[in-house]
Short mmCIF file of the C-alpha atoms (twelve columns), coordinates in Angstrom:
data_MODEL
# 
_entry.id   MODEL 
# 
loop_
_atom_site.group_PDB 
_atom_site.id 
_atom_site.type_symbol 
_atom_site.label_atom_id 
_atom_site.label_alt_id 
_atom_site.label_comp_id 
_atom_site.label_asym_id 
_atom_site.label_seq_id 
_atom_site.Cartn_x 
_atom_site.Cartn_y 
_atom_site.Cartn_z 
_atom_site.pdbx_PDB_model_num 
ATOM 1  C CA . MET A 1  -13.950 -1.739  13.006  1 
ATOM 2  C CA . THR A 2  -15.080 0.354   10.069  1 
ATOM 3  C CA . PRO A 3  -14.746 -0.436  6.351   1 
ATOM 4  C CA . GLU A 4  -12.268 2.439   5.988   1 
ATOM 5  C CA . ARG A 5  -9.964  0.887   8.573   1 
ATOM 6  C CA . VAL A 6  -10.184 -2.530  6.921   1 
ATOM 7  C CA . LEU A 7  -9.367  -1.031  3.525   1 
ATOM 8  C CA . ALA A 8  -6.478  0.949   5.024   1 
ATOM 9  C CA . GLY A 9  -5.081  -2.243  6.537   1 
ATOM 10 C CA . LEU A 10 -5.374  -4.022  3.218   1 
ATOM 11 C CA . ALA A 11 -3.734  -1.100  1.421   1 
ATOM 12 C CA . LEU A 12 -0.789  -1.328  3.802   1 
ATOM 13 C CA . ALA A 13 -0.591  -5.117  3.559   1 
ATOM 14 C CA . VAL A 14 -0.514  -5.343  -0.249  1 
ATOM 15 C CA . PRO A 15 3.000   -3.910  -0.761  1 
ATOM 16 C CA . VAL A 16 4.425   -5.812  2.204   1 
ATOM 17 C CA . VAL A 17 3.050   -9.173  1.119   1 
ATOM 18 C CA . THR A 18 3.945   -8.610  -2.522  1 
ATOM 19 C CA . VAL A 19 7.571   -7.742  -1.814  1 
ATOM 20 C CA . LEU A 20 7.961   -10.567 0.717   1 
ATOM 21 C CA . TRP A 21 6.677   -13.109 -1.845  1 
ATOM 22 C CA . VAL A 22 10.157  -13.549 -3.323  1 
ATOM 23 C CA . SER A 23 9.401   -16.479 -5.617  1 
ATOM 24 C CA . SER A 24 7.126   -14.219 -7.687  1 
ATOM 25 C CA . TYR A 25 10.025  -12.006 -8.802  1 
ATOM 26 C CA . ALA A 26 13.225  -14.030 -8.266  1 
ATOM 27 C CA . LYS A 27 14.078  -14.231 -11.961 1 
ATOM 28 C CA . LEU A 28 16.168  -12.398 -14.525 1 
ATOM 29 C CA . THR A 29 13.682  -12.003 -17.358 1 
ATOM 30 C CA . PRO A 30 11.988  -9.936  -18.636 1 
ATOM 31 C CA . ALA A 31 14.763  -7.364  -18.581 1 
ATOM 32 C CA . PHE A 32 13.891  -3.676  -18.826 1 
ATOM 33 C CA . GLY A 33 16.552  -1.345  -20.175 1 
ATOM 34 C CA . GLY A 34 19.218  -3.945  -19.528 1 
ATOM 35 C CA . MET A 35 18.147  -4.266  -15.887 1 
ATOM 36 C CA . PRO A 36 17.093  -7.748  -14.719 1 
ATOM 37 C CA . PHE A 37 13.468  -8.218  -13.661 1 
ATOM 38 C CA . PHE A 38 14.437  -8.733  -10.016 1 
ATOM 39 C CA . TYR A 39 15.788  -5.199  -9.704  1 
ATOM 40 C CA . TRP A 40 13.293  -3.165  -11.722 1 
ATOM 41 C CA . TYR A 41 10.373  -4.977  -10.103 1 
ATOM 42 C CA . GLN A 42 11.566  -3.961  -6.634  1 
ATOM 43 C CA . ILE A 43 12.264  -0.402  -7.759  1 
ATOM 44 C CA . LEU A 44 8.771   -0.234  -9.276  1 
ATOM 45 C CA . TRP A 45 7.261   -1.050  -5.890  1 
ATOM 46 C CA . ILE A 46 8.736   2.079   -4.285  1 
ATOM 47 C CA . PRO A 47 6.229   4.529   -5.861  1 
ATOM 48 C CA . VAL A 48 3.466   1.904   -5.849  1 
ATOM 49 C CA . SER A 49 3.942   1.458   -2.093  1 
ATOM 50 C CA . ALA A 50 3.787   5.225   -1.647  1 
ATOM 51 C CA . VAL A 51 0.422   5.276   -3.450  1 
ATOM 52 C CA . PHE A 52 -0.945  2.490   -1.229  1 
ATOM 53 C CA . THR A 53 0.353   4.239   1.901   1 
ATOM 54 C CA . GLY A 54 -1.202  7.533   0.792   1 
ATOM 55 C CA . ALA A 55 -4.512  5.796   0.179   1 
ATOM 56 C CA . ALA A 56 -4.398  4.286   3.679   1 
ATOM 57 C CA . TYR A 57 -3.651  7.722   5.138   1 
ATOM 58 C CA . LEU A 58 -6.609  9.284   3.348   1 
ATOM 59 C CA . LEU A 59 -8.928  6.455   4.389   1 
ATOM 60 C CA . LEU A 60 -7.937  6.799   8.046   1 
ATOM 61 C CA . GLY A 61 -8.379  10.581  7.885   1 
ATOM 62 C CA . ARG A 62 -11.848 10.114  6.446   1 
ATOM 63 C CA . ASP A 63 -12.682 7.602   9.171   1 
ATOM 64 C CA . GLU A 64 -11.457 9.972   11.878  1 
ATOM 65 C CA . LYS A 65 -13.645 12.800  10.519  1 
ATOM 66 C CA . GLN A 66 -16.678 10.505  10.582  1 
ATOM 67 C CA . ARG A 67 -15.921 9.453   14.158  1 
ATOM 68 C CA . LYS A 68 -15.625 13.087  15.275  1 
ATOM 69 C CA . ALA A 69 -18.917 13.925  13.570  1 
ATOM 70 C CA . VAL A 70 -20.664 11.072  15.374  1 
ATOM 71 C CA . ARG A 71 -19.223 12.204  18.725  1 
ATOM 72 C CA . GLY A 72 -20.450 15.714  18.099  1 
ATOM 73 C CA . GLY A 73 -17.076 17.270  17.355  1 
ATOM 74 C CA . ASP A 74 -15.604 16.611  20.820  1 
ATOM 75 C CA . VAL A 75 -11.828 16.332  20.903  1 
# 
């Protein structure tokens, strides 16, 4: 278990845990552009989740390159 894999797991867990923690956003205020907090908060997490997923992808790619280098480039 490498630090890159741990960080990738955490990066994937953050959006899941945050969106599943309903009591943190089950409210109407503050409204943004006439949209209740509940809705714009969930919509905000769409691009944020994409950033976390991209970070996890890059971390795992970096880890895979390091593993191949240690093995001597064998496939």
